C-alpha positions as CSV (number, residue, x, y, z in Angstrom):
1,M,88.4,120.2,139.8
2,A,87.7,117.2,137.7
3,R,89.8,113.7,139.6
4,L,91.7,111.8,136.7
5,E,90.8,107.8,137.0
6,L,92.0,104.5,135.1
7,I,88.9,103.2,133.7
8,D,88.5,99.7,136.0
9,L,90.0,96.7,133.3
10,S,88.2,94.3,135.7
11,K,85.1,94.5,134.8
12,R,83.1,94.5,131.5
13,Y,81.1,97.9,129.3
14,D,79.1,98.4,126.9
15,L,80.5,100.1,123.8
16,Y,78.3,102.4,121.5
17,C,80.8,102.9,117.8
18,S,79.5,105.0,114.8
19,T,80.1,103.2,111.7
20,P,79.8,105.5,108.3
21,S,76.6,103.4,107.9
22,E,75.7,102.0,111.5
23,D,75.5,102.6,115.2
24,R,77.1,99.6,116.7
25,L,76.6,98.5,120.3
26,Y,79.5,95.4,121.6
27,E,77.8,94.9,124.4
28,N,79.5,93.6,127.7
29,V,82.5,93.3,126.6
30,R,86.2,93.3,129.0
31,I,88.9,96.0,127.2
32,V,91.8,94.3,127.5
33,A,94.4,96.0,125.6
34,I,95.8,99.0,123.7
35,R,96.8,97.6,120.2
36,T,98.8,100.2,117.6
37,F,101.1,99.9,114.6
38,E,103.3,102.0,115.8
39,P,105.9,100.8,118.2
40,K,106.6,103.8,121.2
41,R,109.0,105.8,120.8
42,N,109.0,107.2,124.3
43,E,106.9,106.7,127.8
44,Y,105.1,110.2,127.0
45,Q,102.8,108.8,123.6
46,L,99.8,107.7,123.9
47,A,98.8,104.4,121.8
48,L,96.1,105.0,121.8
49,I,96.2,108.3,118.7
50,G,96.1,105.8,115.9
51,G,95.2,103.0,118.2
52,Y,92.6,100.2,118.1
53,L,91.1,99.2,120.9
54,E,91.6,95.6,122.0
55,I,87.6,94.0,123.3
56,E,86.6,90.9,124.3
57,A,83.0,89.1,124.3
58,E,81.1,86.9,126.9
59,N,82.2,84.3,124.0
60,G,85.9,85.1,124.5
61,A,85.6,86.6,120.4
62,R,88.5,89.0,120.1
63,M,88.1,92.3,118.7
64,M,89.7,95.5,117.9
65,V,87.7,98.1,117.5
66,P,89.4,102.1,116.4
67,H,88.6,104.0,119.6
68,I,88.0,107.7,116.6
69,R,84.9,105.6,115.9
70,M,83.3,105.2,120.5
71,Y,81.0,107.4,120.9
72,M,79.7,106.4,124.5
73,I,81.5,103.0,127.5
74,C,79.0,102.7,130.3
75,E,79.4,100.2,132.8
76,H,77.3,96.5,131.3
77,G,73.6,96.7,131.9
78,S,73.4,101.2,132.8
79,K,71.2,102.8,131.0
80,P,72.9,105.8,130.2
81,A,70.3,109.0,130.0
82,Y,70.3,111.6,127.7
83,K,68.6,113.9,125.9
84,V,68.6,113.8,122.0
85,L,69.1,117.3,120.5
86,R,68.8,116.7,116.7
87,V,69.0,113.9,114.7
88,R,70.7,113.4,111.5
89,K,69.9,112.7,108.1
90,G,70.9,110.3,105.9
91,D,72.9,112.1,103.5
92,G,75.0,113.2,106.6
93,G,72.5,116.7,107.2
94,W,70.9,117.9,109.9
């Protein structure tokens, strides 16, 4: 059975994100907070649903990225190993 562990917020990460027109890599960022427009109603509500990750760049600039746009998080500098199975066409097809 896999263990459930928290992300180490003292480390810096590379965040891979997708927008409708481009893929982005936010390099060497620190995850600062989860931000949301909705107040938490109870202890079981997840703030990440509909929320944003607040990240901080090396130069101290902060930005908020919608969590739904992230598709991979790696410790900064690590080189993930993967194999491309299909490449999407620009029109959204395969």
